[in-house]
VMD Tcl script that draws the C-alpha trace (Angstrom):
set ca {
  {-65.72 46.77 50.70}
  {-63.29 49.56 49.88}
  {-63.61 51.25 46.50}
  {-60.10 51.42 45.11}
  {-58.48 53.68 42.53}
  {-57.31 56.34 44.98}
  {-54.24 56.55 47.25}
  {-56.14 56.69 50.58}
  {-58.11 53.46 50.15}
  {-55.16 51.68 48.54}
  {-52.90 52.50 51.52}
  {-55.66 51.48 53.96}
  {-56.02 48.04 52.34}
  {-52.26 47.48 52.20}
  {-51.91 48.40 55.89}
  {-54.91 46.33 56.95}
  {-53.37 43.20 55.44}
  {-49.79 44.21 56.24}
  {-48.95 43.74 52.56}
  {-45.40 44.17 51.28}
  {-44.74 44.76 47.59}
  {-42.90 41.92 45.87}
  {-40.23 43.18 43.53}
  {-40.06 39.79 41.78}
  {-43.70 40.17 40.71}
  {-43.20 43.74 39.45}
  {-46.13 45.04 41.53}
  {-47.34 48.60 40.91}
  {-50.96 49.42 41.75}
  {-52.97 52.09 39.93}
  {-54.23 54.95 42.10}
  {-55.99 57.11 39.51}
  {-59.73 56.63 38.92}
  {-59.69 58.60 35.64}
  {-57.11 56.27 34.13}
  {-59.10 53.23 35.30}
  {-62.28 54.52 33.67}
  {-60.39 55.27 30.47}
  {-58.95 51.73 30.36}
  {-62.49 50.29 30.56}
  {-63.50 52.60 27.68}
  {-60.38 51.71 25.66}
  {-61.00 47.98 26.17}
  {-64.64 48.53 25.13}
  {-65.90 46.34 27.99}
  {-69.64 45.69 27.60}
  {-72.31 44.00 29.71}
  {-72.20 40.79 27.66}
  {-68.39 40.41 27.81}
  {-66.26 37.81 29.51}
  {-62.97 39.43 30.54}
  {-59.72 37.77 31.59}
  {-57.68 40.01 33.87}
  {-54.03 39.11 34.34}
  {-52.49 40.30 37.61}
  {-55.41 41.94 39.44}
  {-53.20 42.92 42.39}
  {-55.50 44.17 45.16}
  {-58.42 44.30 42.71}
  {-58.33 47.95 41.68}
  {-59.16 47.46 38.01}
  {-61.09 44.26 38.77}
  {-63.76 46.32 40.56}
  {-64.23 48.43 37.42}
  {-64.33 45.31 35.24}
  {-66.91 43.63 37.49}
  {-69.13 46.73 37.24}
  {-69.00 46.68 33.45}
  {-68.67 43.05 32.28}
  {-70.86 39.96 32.58}
  {-68.04 37.76 33.88}
  {-64.46 38.41 35.04}
  {-61.73 35.81 35.53}
  {-58.81 37.27 37.51}
  {-55.53 35.32 37.54}
  {-53.11 36.38 40.31}
  {-49.73 34.74 40.98}
  {-49.11 36.21 44.48}
  {-50.89 34.08 47.10}
  {-50.63 36.92 49.64}
  {-53.10 38.93 47.54}
  {-55.78 36.23 47.40}
  {-57.28 36.93 50.89}
  {-57.46 40.67 50.06}
  {-59.37 39.90 46.85}
  {-61.65 37.18 48.26}
  {-62.44 38.63 51.67}
  {-62.36 42.33 50.93}
  {-62.07 44.21 47.66}
  {-64.05 41.76 45.48}
  {-66.23 40.15 48.16}
  {-69.44 41.86 47.06}
  {-69.19 40.82 43.38}
  {-70.75 37.55 42.26}
  {-69.44 37.74 38.67}
  {-65.72 37.21 39.36}
  {-63.59 34.05 39.68}
  {-60.15 34.41 41.30}
  {-57.44 31.96 40.26}
  {-54.16 31.84 42.22}
  {-51.76 30.67 39.51}
  {-48.99 31.77 37.19}
  {-50.79 32.88 34.00}
  {-48.12 31.14 31.90}
  {-49.22 27.83 33.42}
  {-52.98 28.33 33.09}
  {-55.00 26.58 30.37}
  {-56.72 29.73 29.11}
  {-58.49 27.86 26.31}
  {-60.24 25.72 28.98}
  {-61.30 28.89 30.86}
  {-62.73 30.40 27.65}
  {-64.63 27.17 27.01}
  {-66.04 27.02 30.54}
  {-66.84 30.71 31.08}
  {-67.71 31.90 27.58}
  {-68.69 28.80 25.62}
  {-65.51 29.06 23.54}
  {-66.46 32.49 22.16}
  {-63.72 35.18 22.05}
  {-62.93 36.95 25.31}
  {-61.32 40.30 26.05}
  {-58.06 40.42 27.97}
  {-57.28 43.40 30.21}
  {-54.08 43.66 32.25}
  {-51.59 45.91 33.96}
  {-48.55 43.78 33.18}
  {-45.21 43.67 34.96}
  {-42.63 44.65 32.39}
  {-40.41 41.58 32.66}
  {-43.21 39.24 31.61}
  {-45.08 41.28 28.99}
  {-43.70 39.48 25.93}
  {-44.16 35.86 27.13}
  {-47.75 36.58 28.17}
  {-48.74 38.27 24.90}
  {-46.99 35.63 22.81}
  {-48.56 32.84 24.88}
  {-52.05 34.23 24.22}
  {-51.43 34.54 20.48}
  {-49.40 31.39 19.82}
  {-51.81 29.16 21.77}
  {-54.60 30.56 19.58}
  {-56.75 31.57 22.55}
  {-60.11 32.87 21.23}
  {-59.53 36.60 21.70}
  {-61.31 39.73 20.63}
  {-58.68 42.08 21.99}
  {-55.91 42.54 24.53}
  {-55.83 45.91 26.30}
  {-52.74 46.21 28.44}
  {-50.78 48.72 30.42}
  {-47.09 48.27 29.74}
  {-43.86 50.25 29.88}
  {-44.20 53.08 27.35}
  {-41.27 51.99 25.21}
  {-42.62 48.42 25.03}
  {-45.93 49.79 23.74}
  {-44.06 51.83 21.14}
  {-42.08 48.75 20.11}
  {-45.30 46.90 19.35}
  {-46.48 49.37 16.74}
  {-43.29 50.53 14.96}
  {-42.34 49.88 11.33}
  {-39.21 48.32 9.76}
  {-35.95 50.27 9.85}
  {-36.47 51.84 13.30}
  {-34.31 50.95 16.30}
  {-37.32 49.72 18.32}
  {-38.46 47.37 15.54}
  {-37.94 43.73 16.42}
  {-39.41 40.29 16.99}
  {-42.12 41.67 19.31}
  {-43.26 44.25 16.71}
  {-43.56 41.55 14.04}
  {-45.31 39.02 16.26}
  {-47.89 41.52 17.51}
  {-48.52 42.87 13.99}
  {-48.99 39.36 12.58}
  {-51.79 38.57 15.01}
  {-53.33 41.94 15.84}
  {-53.66 45.61 15.04}
  {-51.81 47.57 17.76}
  {-52.93 51.02 18.84}
  {-51.60 53.08 21.76}
  {-54.66 54.42 23.56}
  {-53.07 56.66 26.22}
  {-49.92 57.47 28.15}
  {-49.89 56.94 31.91}
  {-47.34 58.85 34.01}
  {-45.40 57.05 36.75}
  {-47.17 59.21 39.36}
  {-50.42 57.24 38.79}
  {-48.96 54.16 40.50}
  {-48.05 53.00 43.97}
  {-45.19 52.34 44.42}
  {-44.08 54.76 41.75}
  {-42.20 52.93 38.93}
  {-39.06 54.40 37.33}
  {-40.68 54.76 33.90}
  {-43.91 56.00 32.36}
  {-46.44 53.52 31.02}
  {-48.89 53.37 28.14}
  {-52.11 51.52 27.47}
  {-52.03 49.69 24.16}
  {-54.92 47.82 22.58}
  {-54.21 44.83 20.34}
  {-57.29 44.06 18.26}
  {-57.06 40.48 17.02}
  {-57.21 39.95 13.24}
  {-59.73 37.41 11.99}
  {-56.95 36.25 9.74}
  {-53.37 37.52 9.64}
  {-52.51 40.30 7.16}
  {-49.94 38.04 5.48}
  {-50.17 34.40 4.43}
  {-47.32 32.02 5.33}
  {-47.04 28.25 4.87}
  {-45.34 27.60 8.22}
  {-46.04 30.13 10.96}
  {-43.60 28.54 13.43}
  {-40.76 28.57 10.89}
  {-41.40 32.25 10.15}
  {-41.15 33.14 13.85}
  {-38.01 30.99 14.24}
  {-36.46 33.01 11.38}
  {-37.64 36.31 12.91}
  {-36.18 35.42 16.33}
  {-32.86 34.38 14.77}
  {-32.75 37.61 12.73}
  {-33.09 39.77 15.85}
  {-31.02 37.66 18.24}
  {-27.98 39.14 16.51}
  {-29.50 42.27 15.04}
  {-26.18 43.97 14.20}
  {-25.25 41.10 11.89}
  {-26.47 40.61 8.35}
  {-29.48 38.36 7.91}
  {-27.30 35.80 6.13}
  {-24.98 35.53 9.15}
  {-27.62 35.61 11.86}
  {-29.74 32.92 10.16}
  {-26.80 30.65 9.30}
  {-25.59 30.95 12.94}
  {-28.96 29.74 14.28}
  {-28.44 26.03 14.93}
  {-32.17 25.34 15.18}
  {-32.76 26.54 11.61}
  {-30.02 24.40 10.07}
  {-29.58 26.69 7.04}
  {-26.43 27.23 5.00}
  {-25.36 30.69 3.88}
  {-25.72 29.96 0.18}
  {-29.36 28.91 0.54}
  {-30.15 32.16 2.38}
  {-28.32 34.28 -0.24}
  {-30.28 32.55 -3.02}
  {-33.60 33.15 -1.21}
  {-32.77 36.84 -0.66}
  {-31.72 37.29 -4.27}
  {-34.97 35.72 -5.44}
  {-36.74 38.35 -3.32}
  {-34.64 41.12 -4.89}
  {-32.69 41.81 -1.71}
  {-28.90 42.14 -1.23}
  {-26.93 39.56 0.78}
  {-25.86 42.40 3.11}
  {-29.42 43.16 4.30}
  {-30.19 43.10 8.04}
  {-33.32 41.69 9.66}
  {-34.56 45.09 10.78}
  {-35.03 46.12 7.12}
  {-37.57 43.38 6.35}
  {-41.31 43.85 6.66}
  {-43.67 41.18 7.96}
  {-44.65 40.29 4.37}
  {-40.97 39.86 3.44}
  {-40.31 37.59 6.43}
  {-43.33 35.49 5.38}
  {-41.96 35.27 1.84}
  {-38.50 34.32 3.12}
  {-40.01 31.57 5.31}
  {-41.88 30.19 2.29}
  {-38.64 30.13 0.25}
  {-36.84 28.33 3.09}
  {-39.74 25.87 3.47}
  {-39.50 24.98 -0.22}
}
mol new
graphics top color blue
foreach p $ca { graphics top sphere $p radius 0.5 }
foreach p [lrange $ca 0 end-1] q [lrange $ca 1 end] { graphics top cylinder $p $q radius 0.2 }
display resetview
Protein backbone atom coordinates (compact mmCIF):
# COMPACT_ATOMS: atom_id res chain seq x y z
CA UNK A 1 0.00 0.00 0.00
CA UNK A 2 1.43 3.34 -1.06
CA UNK A 3 1.40 6.17 1.46
CA UNK A 4 0.08 9.19 -0.39
CA UNK A 5 0.45 12.91 0.20
CA UNK A 6 3.57 13.36 -1.91
CA UNK A 7 4.07 13.81 -5.68
CA UNK A 8 6.18 10.64 -6.23
CA UNK A 9 3.67 8.14 -4.81
CA UNK A 10 0.72 9.99 -6.32
CA UNK A 11 2.26 9.81 -9.82
CA UNK A 12 3.16 6.13 -9.29
CA UNK A 13 -0.45 5.23 -8.42
CA UNK A 14 -1.88 7.22 -11.33
CA UNK A 15 0.52 5.53 -13.77
CA UNK A 16 -0.06 2.06 -12.32
CA UNK A 17 -3.79 2.35 -12.96
CA UNK A 18 -3.41 4.43 -16.12
CA UNK A 19 -5.70 7.03 -14.56
CA UNK A 20 -6.75 10.13 -16.49
CA UNK A 21 -8.10 13.17 -14.66
CA UNK A 22 -11.76 13.90 -15.37
CA UNK A 23 -12.38 17.59 -15.85
CA UNK A 24 -16.13 17.10 -15.31
CA UNK A 25 -15.44 15.86 -11.77
CA UNK A 26 -13.08 18.75 -10.96
CA UNK A 27 -10.32 16.38 -9.81
CA UNK A 28 -7.27 17.87 -8.07
CA UNK A 29 -5.33 15.63 -5.67
CA UNK A 30 -3.40 16.97 -2.67
CA UNK A 31 0.34 16.30 -2.70
CA UNK A 32 1.41 18.02 0.53
CA UNK A 33 1.61 15.98 3.74
CA UNK A 34 1.77 19.09 5.96
CA UNK A 35 -1.53 20.39 4.61
CA UNK A 36 -3.12 16.95 5.08
CA UNK A 37 -2.02 16.79 8.71
CA UNK A 38 -3.29 20.32 9.30
CA UNK A 39 -6.70 19.44 7.84
CA UNK A 40 -7.01 16.53 10.30
CA UNK A 41 -6.12 18.95 13.14
CA UNK A 42 -8.55 21.60 11.84
CA UNK A 43 -11.36 19.04 11.58
CA UNK A 44 -10.51 17.87 15.12
CA UNK A 45 -10.77 14.20 14.09
CA UNK A 46 -10.63 11.95 17.16
CA UNK A 47 -10.47 8.20 17.75
CA UNK A 48 -14.20 7.96 18.55
CA UNK A 49 -15.35 9.88 15.44
CA UNK A 50 -17.29 8.72 12.43
CA UNK A 51 -16.21 10.79 9.42
CA UNK A 52 -17.91 11.18 6.05
CA UNK A 53 -15.42 12.03 3.32
CA UNK A 54 -16.84 13.39 0.08
CA UNK A 55 -14.68 12.80 -2.99
CA UNK A 56 -11.74 10.76 -1.65
CA UNK A 57 -10.07 10.66 -5.08
CA UNK A 58 -7.19 8.17 -4.85
CA UNK A 59 -7.51 8.11 -1.05
CA UNK A 60 -4.88 10.65 -0.06
CA UNK A 61 -6.80 12.28 2.79
CA UNK A 62 -8.73 9.06 3.45
CA UNK A 63 -5.51 7.40 4.67
CA UNK A 64 -5.04 10.19 7.22
CA UNK A 65 -8.69 9.97 8.27
CA UNK A 66 -8.49 6.18 8.70
CA UNK A 67 -5.42 6.61 10.95
CA UNK A 68 -7.24 9.09 13.17
CA UNK A 69 -10.97 8.19 13.21
CA UNK A 70 -12.96 5.18 14.37
CA UNK A 71 -14.91 4.87 11.13
CA UNK A 72 -14.66 6.54 7.70
CA UNK A 73 -17.30 6.50 4.96
CA UNK A 74 -15.84 7.67 1.64
CA UNK A 75 -18.26 8.57 -1.17
CA UNK A 76 -16.65 8.74 -4.63
CA UNK A 77 -18.54 9.46 -7.87
CA UNK A 78 -15.82 8.32 -10.33
CA UNK A 79 -16.02 4.53 -10.81
CA UNK A 80 -12.48 4.49 -12.25
CA UNK A 81 -11.14 5.41 -8.80
CA UNK A 82 -12.89 2.58 -6.94
CA UNK A 83 -10.33 -0.17 -7.83
CA UNK A 84 -7.47 2.14 -6.74
CA UNK A 85 -9.16 2.70 -3.37
CA UNK A 86 -10.29 -0.90 -2.78
CA UNK A 87 -7.30 -2.81 -4.10
CA UNK A 88 -4.49 -0.43 -3.28
CA UNK A 89 -4.46 2.78 -1.26
CA UNK A 90 -7.09 1.79 1.33
CA UNK A 91 -6.72 -2.00 1.19
CA UNK A 92 -5.00 -2.30 4.57
CA UNK A 93 -7.65 -0.33 6.52
CA UNK A 94 -10.60 -2.17 8.04
CA UNK A 95 -12.39 0.99 9.25
CA UNK A 96 -13.41 2.44 5.88
CA UNK A 97 -16.46 1.89 3.65
CA UNK A 98 -16.22 3.03 0.02
CA UNK A 99 -19.44 4.03 -1.75
CA UNK A 100 -19.41 4.62 -5.52
CA UNK A 101 -22.23 7.17 -5.86
CA UNK A 102 -23.01 10.81 -6.46
CA UNK A 103 -23.09 12.36 -2.96
CA UNK A 104 -26.18 14.38 -3.95
CA UNK A 105 -28.06 11.10 -4.42
CA UNK A 106 -26.89 9.38 -1.22
CA UNK A 107 -29.17 9.06 1.83
CA UNK A 108 -26.64 10.45 4.31
CA UNK A 109 -29.11 10.28 7.19
CA UNK A 110 -29.30 6.48 6.66
CA UNK A 111 -25.48 6.25 6.70
CA UNK A 112 -25.32 8.24 9.96
CA UNK A 113 -27.93 5.92 11.46
CA UNK A 114 -26.11 2.76 10.37
CA UNK A 115 -22.51 3.81 11.09
CA UNK A 116 -22.90 6.14 14.07
CA UNK A 117 -26.22 5.27 15.68
CA UNK A 118 -27.70 8.58 14.50
CA UNK A 119 -25.18 10.63 16.50
CA UNK A 120 -23.58 13.65 14.75
CA UNK A 121 -20.74 12.91 12.32
CA UNK A 122 -17.91 15.06 11.01
CA UNK A 123 -17.70 15.79 7.30
CA UNK A 124 -14.30 16.31 5.65
CA UNK A 125 -13.90 17.00 1.94
CA UNK A 126 -11.77 18.48 -0.79
CA UNK A 127 -14.67 19.67 -2.92
CA UNK A 128 -14.73 20.42 -6.64
CA UNK A 129 -15.68 24.06 -6.95
CA UNK A 130 -18.71 23.63 -9.20
CA UNK A 131 -20.54 21.49 -6.65
CA UNK A 132 -19.55 23.12 -3.34
CA UNK A 133 -22.83 24.96 -2.74
CA UNK A 134 -25.26 22.11 -3.54
CA UNK A 135 -23.32 19.72 -1.30
CA UNK A 136 -23.15 22.08 1.68
CA UNK A 137 -26.78 23.11 1.30
CA UNK A 138 -27.84 19.47 0.92
CA UNK A 139 -26.14 18.57 4.20
CA UNK A 140 -27.75 21.47 6.06
CA UNK A 141 -31.22 21.49 4.52
CA UNK A 142 -31.66 17.72 4.94
CA UNK A 143 -30.81 18.20 8.62
CA UNK A 144 -28.08 15.56 8.58
CA UNK A 145 -26.77 15.10 12.17
CA UNK A 146 -23.51 17.03 11.86
CA UNK A 147 -20.90 18.25 14.28
CA UNK A 148 -18.88 20.10 11.66
CA UNK A 149 -17.98 20.31 7.99
CA UNK A 150 -14.29 20.92 7.23
CA UNK A 151 -13.78 21.50 3.54
CA UNK A 152 -11.18 22.63 1.09
CA UNK A 153 -12.75 24.99 -1.43
CA UNK A 154 -11.76 27.77 -3.79
CA UNK A 155 -10.41 30.62 -1.64
CA UNK A 156 -13.02 33.13 -2.74
CA UNK A 157 -15.84 30.67 -1.99
CA UNK A 158 -14.48 30.26 1.55
CA UNK A 159 -14.37 34.04 1.93
CA UNK A 160 -17.95 34.29 0.66
CA UNK A 161 -19.13 31.98 3.42
CA UNK A 162 -17.93 34.21 6.25
CA UNK A 163 -18.51 37.78 4.99
CA UNK A 164 -20.96 40.33 6.41
CA UNK A 165 -23.76 42.36 4.75
CA UNK A 166 -22.81 45.19 2.39
CA UNK A 167 -19.76 43.47 0.85
CA UNK A 168 -19.65 42.35 -2.79
CA UNK A 169 -19.06 38.69 -1.83
CA UNK A 170 -22.08 38.63 0.50
CA UNK A 171 -24.92 36.54 -0.87
CA UNK A 172 -27.26 33.58 -0.48
CA UNK A 173 -24.37 31.22 0.37
CA UNK A 174 -23.09 33.52 3.15
CA UNK A 175 -26.55 33.69 4.72
CA UNK A 176 -27.29 29.98 4.42
CA UNK A 177 -23.97 28.94 5.95
CA UNK A 178 -24.28 31.50 8.77
CA UNK A 179 -27.83 30.37 9.59
CA UNK A 180 -26.72 26.79 10.19
CA UNK A 181 -23.09 27.06 11.27
CA UNK A 182 -20.24 29.23 12.45
CA UNK A 183 -17.75 29.56 9.55
CA UNK A 184 -14.03 29.95 10.17
CA UNK A 185 -11.24 29.89 7.57
CA UNK A 186 -8.54 27.63 9.00
CA UNK A 187 -5.78 27.98 6.38
CA UNK A 188 -4.94 28.99 2.83
CA UNK A 189 -3.66 26.33 0.44
CA UNK A 190 -1.67 27.44 -2.63
CA UNK A 191 -2.41 25.91 -6.03
CA UNK A 192 1.06 24.29 -6.01
CA UNK A 193 -0.12 21.78 -3.36
CA UNK A 194 -2.32 19.98 -5.91
CA UNK A 195 -1.93 17.72 -8.89
CA UNK A 196 -2.96 18.75 -11.48
CA UNK A 197 -2.38 22.32 -10.41
CA UNK A 198 -5.68 24.30 -10.35
CA UNK A 199 -5.90 27.88 -11.64
CA UNK A 200 -6.79 29.32 -8.22
CA UNK A 201 -5.68 29.05 -4.61
CA UNK A 202 -7.82 27.19 -2.10
CA UNK A 203 -8.69 27.54 1.56
CA UNK A 204 -9.83 25.15 4.27
CA UNK A 205 -12.93 26.39 6.03
CA UNK A 206 -14.59 24.79 9.03
CA UNK A 207 -18.34 25.13 9.52
CA UNK A 208 -19.23 24.28 13.11
CA UNK A 209 -22.92 23.40 13.28
CA UNK A 210 -25.08 25.47 15.65
CA UNK A 211 -27.23 23.52 18.09
CA UNK A 212 -29.91 25.99 17.18
CA UNK A 213 -29.72 28.77 14.60
CA UNK A 214 -28.68 32.26 15.78
CA UNK A 215 -31.99 33.70 14.56
CA UNK A 216 -35.54 32.40 14.95
CA UNK A 217 -37.83 32.28 11.90
CA UNK A 218 -41.34 30.83 11.53
CA UNK A 219 -40.76 29.36 8.07
CA UNK A 220 -37.16 28.47 7.22
CA UNK A 221 -37.96 27.51 3.61
CA UNK A 222 -39.78 30.80 2.96
CA UNK A 223 -36.82 32.75 4.35
CA UNK A 224 -34.41 30.98 1.98
CA UNK A 225 -36.81 31.47 -0.96
CA UNK A 226 -36.76 35.22 -0.16
CA UNK A 227 -32.95 35.22 0.19
CA UNK A 228 -32.49 33.43 -3.16
CA UNK A 229 -34.88 35.83 -4.90
CA UNK A 230 -33.08 38.83 -3.36
CA UNK A 231 -29.71 37.72 -4.76
CA UNK A 232 -30.91 36.33 -8.09
CA UNK A 233 -31.15 39.95 -9.21
CA UNK A 234 -28.79 41.59 -6.76
CA UNK A 235 -28.50 44.91 -8.64
CA UNK A 236 -32.25 45.48 -8.27
CA UNK A 237 -34.01 46.79 -5.20
CA UNK A 238 -35.42 44.19 -2.85
CA UNK A 239 -38.95 45.31 -3.74
CA UNK A 240 -38.34 44.59 -7.44
CA UNK A 241 -36.40 41.36 -7.05
CA UNK A 242 -38.99 39.86 -4.66
CA UNK A 243 -42.02 40.97 -6.69
CA UNK A 244 -40.37 39.50 -9.84
CA UNK A 245 -39.99 36.08 -8.18
CA UNK A 246 -43.00 34.10 -9.42
CA UNK A 247 -42.59 31.42 -6.74
CA UNK A 248 -43.07 33.97 -3.95
CA UNK A 249 -46.25 35.47 -5.38
CA UNK A 250 -45.79 38.81 -3.59
CA UNK A 251 -47.01 42.22 -4.73
CA UNK A 252 -44.82 45.30 -4.47
CA UNK A 253 -47.05 47.09 -1.99
CA UNK A 254 -46.93 44.21 0.50
CA UNK A 255 -43.12 44.21 0.37
CA UNK A 256 -42.94 48.02 0.80
CA UNK A 257 -45.24 47.78 3.83
CA UNK A 258 -43.11 45.00 5.38
CA UNK A 259 -39.89 46.98 4.82
CA UNK A 260 -41.41 50.14 6.28
CA UNK A 261 -42.53 48.20 9.35
CA UNK A 262 -38.89 47.14 9.73
CA UNK A 263 -37.74 50.77 9.38
CA UNK A 264 -36.14 50.21 5.98
CA UNK A 265 -36.53 52.27 2.78
CA UNK A 266 -38.28 50.83 -0.29
CA UNK A 267 -35.03 51.39 -2.23
CA UNK A 268 -32.99 48.95 -0.11
CA UNK A 269 -31.14 46.08 -1.82
CA UNK A 270 -30.86 42.51 -0.55
CA UNK A 271 -27.14 42.79 0.13
CA UNK A 272 -27.84 45.37 2.87
CA UNK A 273 -29.94 43.01 5.01
CA UNK A 274 -28.51 40.88 7.78
CA UNK A 275 -29.64 37.33 8.51
CA UNK A 276 -31.82 38.61 11.38
CA UNK A 277 -33.49 41.13 9.03
CA UNK A 278 -34.21 38.45 6.41
CA UNK A 279 -35.78 36.32 9.17
CA UNK A 280 -37.92 39.26 10.26
CA UNK A 281 -38.96 39.97 6.66
CA UNK A 282 -39.95 36.31 6.17
CA UNK A 283 -42.08 36.46 9.33
CA UNK A 284 -43.83 39.62 8.05
CA UNK A 285 -44.50 37.94 4.69
CA UNK A 286 -45.74 34.78 6.43
CA UNK A 287 -48.26 36.83 8.41
